[in-house]
C-alpha positions as CSV (number, residue, x, y, z in Angstrom):
1,M,0.0,0.0,0.0
2,L,1.0,3.6,-0.6
3,T,0.9,5.9,2.4
4,R,1.7,9.6,3.0
5,T,3.8,10.5,6.0
6,I,2.3,12.7,8.6
7,Y,4.8,12.4,11.5
8,L,8.4,11.2,11.4
9,S,10.1,10.0,14.6
10,L,13.7,11.1,15.2
11,D,15.7,8.9,17.7
12,P,19.4,8.6,18.6
13,Y,19.5,4.9,17.5
14,Q,19.2,6.2,13.9
15,W,22.7,7.6,14.1
16,G,24.0,4.2,15.2
17,R,22.5,2.7,12.1
18,R,24.4,5.2,9.9
19,R,27.7,4.8,11.8
20,S,27.5,1.0,11.6
21,S,26.9,1.1,7.8
22,L,23.4,-0.4,8.1
23,E,22.5,2.6,5.9
24,T,24.6,3.7,2.9
25,A,24.7,6.9,0.9
26,G,21.7,7.3,-1.4
27,E,19.3,5.2,0.7
28,V,16.3,6.7,2.4
29,C,17.1,7.4,6.0
30,H,15.3,5.0,8.3
31,G,12.6,6.4,10.6
32,R,9.4,5.3,12.3
33,T,6.4,7.1,11.0
34,V,2.7,7.8,11.4
35,S,1.1,7.8,8.0
36,Q,-2.3,7.8,6.2
37,V,-3.2,5.3,3.5
38,V,-3.5,6.7,0.0
39,E,-4.1,3.5,-1.9
40,S,-4.1,-0.1,-0.6
41,N,-4.0,-3.6,-2.0
42,M,-3.9,-5.0,1.5
43,P,-7.3,-6.2,2.8
44,A,-6.6,-5.0,6.4
45,Y,-6.1,-1.4,5.3
46,R,-8.3,1.1,3.5
47,E,-7.8,4.5,2.0
48,G,-7.8,7.1,4.7
49,D,-6.7,4.7,7.5
50,F,-4.0,5.9,9.9
51,V,-1.1,3.5,10.4
52,F,2.2,3.1,12.2
53,N,4.9,2.2,9.6
54,T,8.5,3.0,8.6
55,N,8.3,5.3,5.7
56,G,11.6,7.0,6.8
57,W,12.6,10.5,5.8
58,Q,10.2,10.9,2.9
59,A,6.8,12.2,2.2
60,Y,5.4,9.0,0.8
61,G,6.3,5.4,1.1
62,L,5.3,1.8,0.5
63,T,4.3,-0.8,3.1
64,G,3.7,-4.5,2.5
65,E,5.3,-7.6,1.1
66,G,9.0,-7.0,0.2
67,I,9.2,-3.8,2.3
68,S,11.5,-4.1,5.3
69,V,10.0,-3.9,8.8
70,F,13.5,-3.7,10.3
71,T,13.0,-7.0,12.1
72,Y,10.2,-5.9,14.5
73,M,8.6,-2.7,13.4
74,F,5.4,-4.3,12.0
75,P,2.8,-1.9,10.6
76,R,-0.4,-1.5,12.6
77,Q,-3.6,0.5,12.3
78,I,-4.0,3.5,14.6
79,D,-7.4,4.6,16.1
80,P,-7.4,8.4,16.4
81,A,-10.3,8.2,18.8
82,L,-8.1,6.6,21.5
83,A,-5.3,9.1,21.5
84,P,-3.5,11.7,19.2
85,I,-2.1,9.7,16.3
86,S,1.4,11.1,17.0
87,T,1.6,9.0,20.2
88,A,2.0,5.9,18.0
89,I,5.7,6.9,17.6
90,G,5.9,8.3,21.1
91,V,4.4,7.4,24.4
92,L,2.1,4.7,22.9
93,G,4.8,3.4,20.5
94,M,8.3,2.0,20.4
95,L,9.5,4.9,22.6
96,G,7.0,4.1,25.3
97,L,7.8,0.4,25.0
98,T,11.5,1.2,25.4
99,A,10.8,3.0,28.6
100,Y,8.5,0.3,29.9
101,A,10.8,-2.6,29.1
102,G,13.9,-0.9,30.6
103,V,12.5,0.4,33.8
104,Y,9.5,-1.8,34.5
105,V,10.7,-5.2,33.2
106,Q,14.5,-5.0,33.4
107,C,15.0,-2.8,36.5
108,A,11.8,-4.0,38.3
109,P,11.8,-1.1,40.8
110,K,10.4,-1.6,44.2
111,A,8.6,1.0,46.4
112,G,11.0,3.1,48.4
113,E,14.0,2.5,46.0
114,T,15.8,5.3,44.3
115,V,15.7,5.4,40.5
116,V,17.9,7.7,38.5
117,V,17.1,8.6,34.9
118,S,19.6,10.4,32.5
119,A,18.2,12.5,29.7
120,A,15.2,12.9,32.0
121,S,13.3,15.5,29.9
122,G,13.8,13.5,26.6
123,G,11.2,11.3,25.0
124,V,12.2,8.1,26.8
125,G,13.5,9.6,30.0
126,Q,10.3,11.4,30.9
127,I,8.3,8.2,30.6
128,V,10.8,6.1,32.5
129,G,10.7,8.4,35.5
130,Q,6.9,8.5,35.6
131,I,6.7,4.7,35.5
132,A,9.1,4.5,38.4
133,K,7.0,7.0,40.4
134,L,4.0,4.8,39.8
135,C,6.0,2.0,41.4
136,G,6.4,4.1,44.5
137,C,10.1,5.0,44.0
138,R,12.1,8.2,44.7
139,V,13.0,9.4,41.2
140,V,15.9,11.6,40.4
141,G,16.4,13.0,36.9
142,I,19.5,14.3,35.2
143,A,18.9,16.9,32.5
144,G,20.5,20.0,31.0
145,I,19.4,23.6,31.2
146,P,17.3,24.9,34.2
147,N,13.9,24.9,32.5
148,K,14.3,21.3,31.6
149,C,15.1,20.4,35.2
150,A,12.1,22.5,36.3
151,F,9.8,20.7,33.9
152,V,11.0,17.3,35.2
153,T,10.1,18.2,38.8
154,A,7.1,20.5,38.4
155,V,5.3,18.8,35.5
156,L,6.5,15.2,35.6
157,D,6.7,15.1,39.4
158,F,10.2,13.7,39.8
159,D,11.5,14.1,43.3
160,A,14.6,15.9,42.1
161,C,16.6,16.8,39.0
162,V,20.2,17.8,38.6
163,S,21.9,19.4,35.7
164,H,24.7,17.5,33.8
165,K,26.0,21.0,32.9
166,S,26.7,21.8,36.5
167,P,30.4,21.7,37.5
168,D,29.5,20.0,40.7
169,L,27.3,17.3,39.1
170,P,28.8,14.4,41.3
171,E,28.1,16.3,44.5
172,A,24.6,17.4,43.4
173,L,23.7,13.9,42.4
174,A,25.0,12.5,45.7
175,A,22.9,15.0,47.6
176,A,19.8,14.1,45.6
177,C,20.4,10.4,46.3
178,P,21.2,10.2,50.0
179,D,20.4,6.5,50.1
180,G,22.4,5.6,46.9
181,I,21.0,4.4,43.6
182,D,19.0,1.2,43.3
183,A,18.2,1.4,39.6
184,Y,19.7,3.5,36.8
185,F,18.3,4.1,33.3
186,E,21.3,5.0,31.0
187,N,20.7,7.2,28.1
188,V,23.8,9.3,28.1
189,G,27.1,7.9,29.3
190,G,30.2,10.0,29.7
191,K,30.5,12.3,32.8
192,V,26.9,11.5,33.8
193,F,27.8,7.8,34.1
194,E,31.0,8.8,36.0
195,A,28.8,10.6,38.6
196,V,26.4,7.6,38.9
197,L,29.0,4.9,39.4
198,P,30.1,5.7,43.0
199,L,26.4,5.8,44.1
200,L,25.3,2.4,42.9
201,N,24.0,0.2,45.7
202,P,24.7,-3.5,46.1
203,R,22.4,-5.5,43.7
204,S,21.4,-2.4,41.9
205,R,20.2,-2.7,38.3
206,I,21.0,-0.8,35.1
207,S,19.1,-0.6,31.9
208,L,21.6,0.4,29.1
209,C,19.4,2.1,26.6
210,G,21.8,4.6,24.9
211,L,25.0,6.6,25.1
212,V,24.1,9.8,23.3
213,S,27.1,11.6,24.6
214,Q,29.3,9.2,22.7
215,Y,27.6,9.1,19.3
216,G,29.7,12.0,18.0
217,N,32.9,10.4,19.1
218,P,35.2,10.0,16.0
219,S,36.8,6.8,17.6
220,S,35.9,3.5,15.9
221,D,35.8,1.8,19.3
222,D,32.5,0.3,20.5
223,P,31.1,2.8,23.0
224,H,29.1,0.1,24.8
225,E,32.2,-2.0,25.3
226,A,34.1,1.1,26.6
227,W,31.1,1.9,28.9
228,R,31.2,-1.6,30.4
229,N,34.9,-1.5,30.9
230,Q,34.6,1.8,32.7
231,G,32.0,0.3,35.1
232,Q,33.3,-3.2,35.4
233,S,35.1,-2.9,38.8
234,T,32.0,-1.2,40.3
235,F,29.7,-3.8,38.7
236,Q,31.7,-6.7,40.3
237,R,32.1,-5.1,43.7
238,Q,28.4,-4.1,44.0
239,N,27.0,-7.1,42.2
240,V,25.2,-4.8,39.7
241,E,22.9,-6.3,37.2
242,V,23.5,-4.7,33.8
243,H,20.8,-5.2,31.1
244,Q,21.4,-4.2,27.5
245,L,18.1,-2.8,26.3
246,V,17.0,-3.8,22.8
247,V,13.3,-2.9,22.4
248,G,12.8,-5.4,19.6
249,N,13.3,-8.2,22.1
250,F,10.1,-7.1,24.0
251,V,7.7,-6.7,21.1
252,A,6.3,-10.2,21.1
253,T,6.4,-10.7,24.8
254,H,5.4,-7.3,26.3
255,Q,3.9,-5.0,23.7
256,D,0.3,-5.9,24.3
257,A,0.6,-5.5,28.1
258,F,2.5,-2.3,27.6
259,L,-0.2,-0.8,25.3
260,A,-2.9,-1.7,27.7
261,D,-1.1,-0.3,30.8
262,M,0.1,2.8,29.1
263,A,-3.2,3.7,27.5
264,D,-4.8,3.6,31.0
265,W,-2.0,5.6,32.5
266,V,-2.2,8.3,29.8
267,R,-6.0,8.4,29.9
268,D,-6.1,8.8,33.7
269,G,-3.5,11.5,33.6
270,R,-0.9,9.4,35.5
271,I,1.6,9.7,32.6
272,K,2.2,13.0,30.9
273,Y,4.1,13.4,27.8
274,K,5.8,16.2,25.9
275,E,6.4,16.3,22.2
276,D,9.0,18.5,20.4
277,L,7.5,19.1,17.0
278,W,9.4,20.5,14.0
279,P,7.2,21.4,11.1
280,G,8.5,20.4,7.6
281,L,10.6,17.5,6.3
282,R,13.3,19.9,5.3
283,Q,14.0,20.6,9.0
284,A,14.7,16.9,9.8
285,P,18.5,17.2,9.6
286,T,18.5,20.3,11.8
287,A,16.1,18.6,14.3
288,F,18.2,15.5,14.3
289,R,21.4,17.4,15.1
290,A,19.6,19.4,17.8
291,M,18.4,16.2,19.4
292,L,21.9,14.6,19.5
293,E,23.2,17.9,21.0
294,G,20.5,18.1,23.7
295,G,18.6,20.8,22.0
296,N,15.3,18.9,22.0
297,F,12.7,19.1,24.8
298,G,10.6,16.0,24.8
299,K,10.0,13.4,22.1
300,T,11.4,14.8,18.8
301,L,9.0,14.6,15.9
302,V,9.0,16.1,12.4
303,G,5.6,17.1,11.0
304,V,5.9,16.0,7.4
305,G,2.3,16.2,6.2
306,E,-1.1,17.5,7.3
307,D,-2.7,15.8,10.3
308,P,-6.5,16.0,9.8
309,T,-7.2,14.6,13.2
310,L,-5.1,17.3,14.9
311,N,-6.9,20.0,13.0
312,E,-10.3,18.7,14.2
313,S,-9.2,18.5,17.8
314,L,-7.6,22.0,17.7
315,R,-10.8,23.5,16.4
316,A,-12.7,22.0,19.3
317,G,-10.5,23.8,21.9
318,G,-9.3,27.4,21.8
319,Q,-6.4,26.8,24.2
320,A,-5.0,24.0,22.0
321,I,-5.2,26.1,18.8
322,T,-3.4,28.9,20.5
323,C,-0.7,26.6,21.7
324,W,-0.2,25.1,18.3
325,E,0.1,28.5,16.7
326,R,2.7,29.6,19.3
327,C,4.6,26.3,18.7
328,L,4.9,27.0,15.0
329,E,5.8,30.7,15.6
330,W,8.8,29.9,17.9
331,R,9.9,27.1,15.5
332,R,10.1,29.7,12.7
333,S,12.0,32.2,14.8
334,D,14.3,30.4,17.2
335,Y,15.3,27.4,15.1
336,S,16.7,29.6,12.3
337,A,19.6,30.3,14.7
338,P,22.9,28.4,14.8
339,A,22.9,25.0,16.4
340,Q,24.2,26.1,19.7
341,H,21.2,28.5,20.1
342,M,18.5,26.0,19.1
343,L,16.6,25.9,22.3
344,P,13.6,28.3,22.3
345,S,13.3,30.8,25.1
346,A,11.8,29.8,28.4
347,T,8.8,32.1,27.9
348,K,7.9,30.5,24.6
349,R,8.4,27.0,26.0
350,R,6.3,27.8,29.0
351,D,3.4,29.0,26.8
352,C,3.5,25.8,24.7
353,V,3.6,23.6,27.7
354,S,0.3,25.1,28.9
355,H,-1.6,22.6,26.7
356,E,-2.6,19.6,28.8
357,S,-1.1,17.0,26.5
358,N,2.2,19.0,26.1
359,R,2.1,18.4,22.4
360,C,4.2,21.5,21.7
């Protein structure tokens, strides 16, 4: 079937695909997408249906026999009545399953334990911390600039958040974790991991999701191997369980339970989510760079085509339409700046966050 792309998901793992030569020059860049069916020869899909698929960085794509699903990214139909369709590549998609599998399944946090989440304001990190809160844990985030840390504590209800940009990060993290760390969700590596290591409790657990601080490293060495070597003495001394997180390993066994649990949590307001939307496919390279440099705020998406379901919902609520217009306005102004100035002002961000679903 032929589908038109509405939303494109940008994720750090895509850079790993490029660096490992899974993609070569001239190929369409891989990416998970939310799309609408234009024409279909597949009985399960009709023209106008909304689907999760993998069109990648293009406005139209094919789905079906002979088209790769990248091992586990099987197409599925999306019901816009259940949730905004963009959530199919966010909190109710592989991103959400990544958070669920890492913290809920691998780390299995218990009430009263301390859970630390790096990249806490990012797409995965914000969900990880909220799931740990639902388990009754003390949750400490690690983020960047002050308004990201403020969002993590004030909106997502983490117990504390420290900045990885702070020169006294090790001391600040130790103060936020007076009883040590029982579970750690790793998104970053580098100096963040260095600050975490001395605080790991006996029999603590780590879910190794990503190492975004190392993805720009020109070295050909395996960053995951270097990370394990760096922590090996602590892991052995403290009997730390280290789990490599590969979300594809959980699709068959946990996706159905995840979708049921997460749908309830989102509907009941127990899980909040924030999307960082960039309008226009031409902005994908800039948005991707910003995400890898920490310039994103929430789950990074590119708006490739018109979302008719979003237009309907916006017309139904004045606050949402105002939020959407503000979001587009600051994208046009702030993101025309050089890469190091890509984060919109706190005022504009605060305005966009006012919408209850944090879509902007």
